[in-house]
C-alpha positions as CSV (number, residue, x, y, z in Angstrom):
1,M,-23.6,-0.2,-9.4
2,T,-21.2,-2.1,-7.2
3,A,-18.7,0.2,-5.5
4,S,-15.1,-0.1,-6.8
5,T,-12.4,-1.6,-4.5
6,A,-8.6,-1.4,-4.4
7,Y,-8.5,-4.8,-6.0
8,S,-11.1,-4.2,-8.7
9,R,-9.2,-1.1,-9.7
10,D,-6.0,-3.1,-9.8
11,L,-7.4,-5.8,-11.9
12,G,-9.1,-3.3,-14.2
13,D,-5.8,-1.6,-14.7
14,E,-4.3,-5.1,-15.5
15,L,-6.9,-5.5,-18.2
16,R,-6.0,-2.0,-19.6
17,R,-2.4,-2.9,-19.8
18,L,-3.2,-6.2,-21.6
19,R,-5.3,-4.3,-24.1
20,E,-2.5,-1.8,-24.8
21,T,0.4,-4.4,-25.0
22,C,-1.4,-7.3,-26.6
23,T,-3.8,-5.6,-29.1
24,G,-2.4,-2.1,-29.6
25,L,-6.0,-0.9,-29.7
26,S,-7.6,2.1,-28.0
27,G,-10.5,1.4,-25.7
28,N,-13.0,2.6,-28.4
29,K,-11.5,0.4,-31.1
30,L,-11.6,-2.7,-28.9
31,A,-15.2,-1.9,-28.0
32,V,-16.1,-1.9,-31.7
33,K,-14.5,-5.3,-32.2
34,L,-16.3,-6.7,-29.2
35,G,-19.6,-5.0,-30.1
36,W,-19.6,-3.2,-26.8
37,D,-20.5,0.4,-25.9
38,P,-17.1,2.3,-25.4
39,S,-18.3,3.2,-21.8
40,K,-18.3,-0.4,-20.9
41,I,-14.6,-0.8,-21.6
42,S,-13.9,2.3,-19.5
43,T,-15.9,1.2,-16.5
44,I,-14.4,-2.3,-16.5
45,E,-10.8,-1.0,-16.9
46,H,-11.3,1.5,-14.1
47,G,-12.7,-1.2,-11.8
48,K,-16.0,0.6,-11.5
49,A,-18.2,-2.3,-12.8
50,R,-18.0,-6.0,-12.5
51,A,-17.5,-7.7,-15.8
52,S,-19.5,-10.9,-16.4
53,E,-17.7,-14.2,-17.1
54,V,-18.6,-14.0,-20.7
55,D,-17.3,-10.4,-20.9
56,L,-14.0,-11.5,-19.4
57,I,-13.6,-14.4,-21.8
58,Q,-14.3,-12.2,-24.8
59,Y,-12.0,-9.5,-23.6
60,L,-9.1,-11.8,-22.7
61,S,-9.5,-13.8,-25.9
62,M,-9.3,-10.6,-27.9
63,C,-5.9,-10.1,-26.1
64,G,-4.8,-13.5,-27.3
65,K,-4.8,-15.2,-23.9
66,D,-5.3,-18.9,-23.6
67,I,-7.7,-20.8,-21.4
68,D,-5.2,-21.3,-18.5
69,Y,-4.6,-17.5,-18.3
70,I,-8.4,-16.8,-18.6
71,N,-9.2,-19.3,-15.8
72,D,-6.6,-17.8,-13.5
73,F,-7.8,-14.3,-14.1
74,K,-11.5,-15.4,-13.5
75,R,-10.4,-17.0,-10.3
76,R,-8.8,-13.7,-9.1
77,Y,-11.6,-11.6,-10.4
78,Q,-14.3,-13.3,-8.5
79,Y,-13.1,-11.6,-5.4
80,A,-12.5,-8.2,-7.0
81,F,-15.5,-6.4,-5.5
82,D,-15.5,-8.0,-2.0
83,E,-15.3,-5.7,1.0
84,Y,-12.6,-7.9,2.4
85,V,-9.8,-9.1,0.1
86,V,-6.9,-11.2,1.3
87,Q,-3.7,-11.6,-0.8
88,L,-0.5,-13.5,-0.5
89,S,2.2,-11.4,1.2
90,G,4.3,-11.4,-2.0
91,N,1.7,-9.5,-4.0
92,L,2.8,-5.8,-4.2
93,R,0.9,-4.6,-7.2
94,T,-2.5,-3.8,-5.5
95,V,-0.7,-2.0,-2.6
96,G,1.4,0.1,-4.9
97,M,-1.6,1.2,-7.0
98,A,-3.9,1.8,-4.0
99,E,-1.1,3.9,-2.3
100,A,-0.2,5.9,-5.5
101,T,-3.8,6.9,-6.2
102,A,-4.8,8.0,-2.7
103,R,-5.5,11.6,-1.8
104,A,-4.8,11.0,1.9
105,I,-2.8,8.3,3.7
106,T,-2.9,7.7,7.5
107,G,-0.7,5.0,9.0
108,Y,0.4,3.4,12.2
109,D,3.5,1.3,12.7
110,T,4.7,-0.2,15.9
111,M,7.8,-2.5,15.6
112,I,9.6,-1.2,12.5
113,V,9.8,2.1,10.7
114,T,7.1,2.9,8.2
115,G,8.1,1.5,4.8
116,L,7.7,4.9,3.0
117,F,10.5,6.3,5.2
118,Q,12.9,3.3,5.3
119,V,16.4,3.9,3.9
120,P,17.5,1.0,1.6
121,E,20.0,-0.4,4.2
122,Y,17.4,-0.4,6.9
123,A,14.9,-2.1,4.5
124,T,17.5,-4.7,3.7
125,A,18.1,-5.4,7.4
126,V,14.3,-5.8,8.0
127,Y,14.0,-8.4,5.3
128,Q,17.2,-10.2,6.5
129,A,16.0,-10.3,10.1
130,H,12.6,-11.5,9.1
131,G,13.9,-14.4,7.1
132,S,10.6,-14.9,5.1
133,V,12.1,-14.2,1.7
134,S,15.2,-15.6,-0.1
135,Q,18.4,-13.6,0.0
136,E,18.3,-13.3,-3.8
137,R,14.9,-11.6,-3.8
138,I,15.7,-8.9,-1.2
139,P,17.3,-6.4,-3.6
140,E,14.2,-6.5,-5.8
141,L,11.9,-5.9,-2.8
142,V,14.0,-3.1,-1.4
143,R,14.0,-1.4,-4.9
144,C,10.2,-1.7,-4.9
145,R,9.9,-0.2,-1.5
146,T,12.2,2.7,-2.5
147,D,10.3,3.3,-5.7
148,R,7.0,3.6,-3.7
149,Q,8.6,6.4,-1.7
150,S,8.4,8.7,-4.7
151,I,4.8,9.5,-3.9
152,L,6.1,11.6,-1.0
153,R,8.1,13.7,-3.4
154,R,5.3,14.5,-5.9
155,H,4.0,18.0,-6.1
156,D,0.5,16.6,-5.6
157,R,1.5,14.1,-2.9
158,P,-1.3,12.7,-0.7
159,D,-2.1,14.4,2.6
160,C,-0.1,12.2,5.0
161,V,0.1,11.5,8.8
162,F,2.1,8.6,10.0
163,F,1.9,7.5,13.6
164,L,5.1,5.7,14.6
165,H,5.5,4.0,17.9
166,E,8.8,4.8,19.6
167,L,9.5,1.1,20.1
168,A,10.4,0.9,16.4
169,L,13.3,3.3,17.0
170,Q,14.7,1.3,19.8
171,Q,15.2,-1.9,17.9
172,T,18.6,-2.0,16.2
173,L,18.3,-3.4,12.7
174,G,21.5,-3.8,10.7
175,S,24.1,-1.7,12.5
176,P,24.3,1.5,14.6
177,E,25.4,3.3,11.4
178,I,22.3,2.1,9.6
179,M,20.1,3.2,12.5
180,Q,21.7,6.7,12.5
181,A,20.9,7.0,8.7
182,Q,17.4,5.9,9.4
183,Y,17.0,8.5,12.2
184,R,18.3,11.2,9.9
185,R,15.6,10.2,7.3
186,L,12.9,10.3,9.9
187,H,14.1,13.7,11.2
188,A,13.9,15.1,7.7
189,K,10.3,13.8,7.4
190,A,9.2,14.8,10.8
191,H,6.5,17.1,9.4
192,L,4.7,13.9,8.3
193,I,5.3,11.9,11.4
194,R,3.8,11.8,15.0
195,L,5.7,9.7,17.4
196,V,3.8,7.6,19.9
197,P,5.9,7.6,23.1
198,A,7.4,4.3,24.2
199,D,5.4,4.2,27.4
200,V,2.1,4.0,25.5
201,P,1.0,0.4,25.3
202,V,1.0,-1.3,21.9
203,L,-2.6,-2.4,21.3
204,S,-2.4,-3.0,17.6
205,P,0.1,-4.4,15.1
206,G,-0.4,-1.3,13.0
207,F,-2.3,-0.6,9.8
208,M,-3.0,2.0,7.1
209,M,-5.9,3.8,5.6
210,W,-6.1,5.2,2.1
211,E,-8.7,7.8,1.1
212,Y,-9.8,8.8,-2.4
213,E,-11.6,11.5,-4.2
214,K,-14.2,9.3,-5.9
215,A,-13.9,5.9,-4.2
216,N,-14.5,4.5,-0.7
217,P,-11.6,4.5,1.8
218,V,-9.5,1.4,2.2
219,A,-8.1,0.1,5.5
220,Y,-5.0,-2.1,5.0
221,S,-2.9,-4.4,7.2
222,E,-0.2,-6.9,6.4
223,S,1.7,-9.7,8.1
224,E,4.3,-12.3,6.9
225,F,1.4,-14.4,5.7
226,A,-1.1,-12.1,4.0
227,R,-2.1,-8.6,3.0
228,V,-5.7,-7.6,3.9
229,F,-7.7,-4.9,2.2
230,V,-11.0,-3.8,3.8
231,Q,-13.7,-1.5,2.6
232,D,-16.5,-2.5,5.1
233,L,-17.9,0.8,6.5
234,G,-17.9,-0.5,10.0
235,A,-14.2,-1.4,9.8
236,I,-13.4,2.0,8.3
237,A,-15.2,3.6,11.2
238,Q,-13.1,1.6,13.7
239,A,-9.9,2.6,11.9
240,R,-10.9,6.3,12.1
241,Q,-11.6,5.9,15.8
242,H,-8.2,4.2,16.4
243,F,-6.4,7.1,14.6
244,K,-8.4,9.5,16.7
245,Q,-7.2,7.8,19.9
246,L,-3.6,7.8,18.6
247,A,-3.8,11.5,17.9
248,K,-4.6,12.1,21.6
249,V,-1.4,10.3,22.9
250,A,1.1,11.0,20.1
251,L,3.6,13.8,20.1
252,D,2.8,16.7,17.8
253,H,5.1,17.3,14.8
254,E,7.4,19.7,16.6
255,R,7.9,17.5,19.6
256,T,8.4,14.6,17.3
257,R,11.2,16.4,15.5
258,H,12.8,17.2,18.9
259,R,12.6,13.6,20.0
260,L,14.0,12.3,16.8
261,A,16.9,14.8,17.1
262,Q,17.7,13.2,20.5
263,Y,18.1,9.8,18.8
264,L,20.7,11.4,16.5
265,T,22.8,12.5,19.5
266,Q,22.7,9.5,21.7
267,P,24.1,5.9,21.4
268,V,21.8,3.7,19.3
269,G,19.6,1.4,21.4
270,T,19.5,3.5,24.5
271,G,16.1,5.1,23.7
């Protein structure tokens, strides 16, 4: 059986939501109507098995979808099980699901503060400075980013380590008051953060890795143009090696907390 991917699980979940909202049927009852074994519905909706084109047409037709919707879904689904998946930068659904279902998250950010730690005002300043989205859409994107942060408050939150390059703290985004609020947030989360000192060269734009109980790890990176999800075993090994190197040069959690405290007591931008 083809290994599931972050994208196949996302699209499988999209099918499940369509079943529930468009038919009101349980998986077992839809299977009866389609003449399928109930386990087939489960494996497709969990992204564990690739549905055939005929299966997708039957499933989506049962959900009342027209030919345009079906063709669009088939176009997206053809890449669902690829080891490398590229999405437009505006697509947040796959990221959110991959992040929320991970048992462990390791990240590295270089020029801006990790999204899971951004205060709303800082996140707004990031989008405004970037200029890649309309002003009207910024509040929605900030809310989405803030909602994603709830995973760090769960009782069963993922095991997390976030490497953050100190250069990200030395860029003033918004105002000195916003930066102070951001430093306070980071200081409160220092047990999850390891600062990479400013004098360590930046050799990567940053990336993340999500690990799961019953699925392969996913390496992830993003830019203003695209989001890239990778499950190739060689790429995963490279990601692990990079994090191993970062662990050698980064401050431990206690020294990170001390360094962040210094940012709270000195003028913003002085490092």
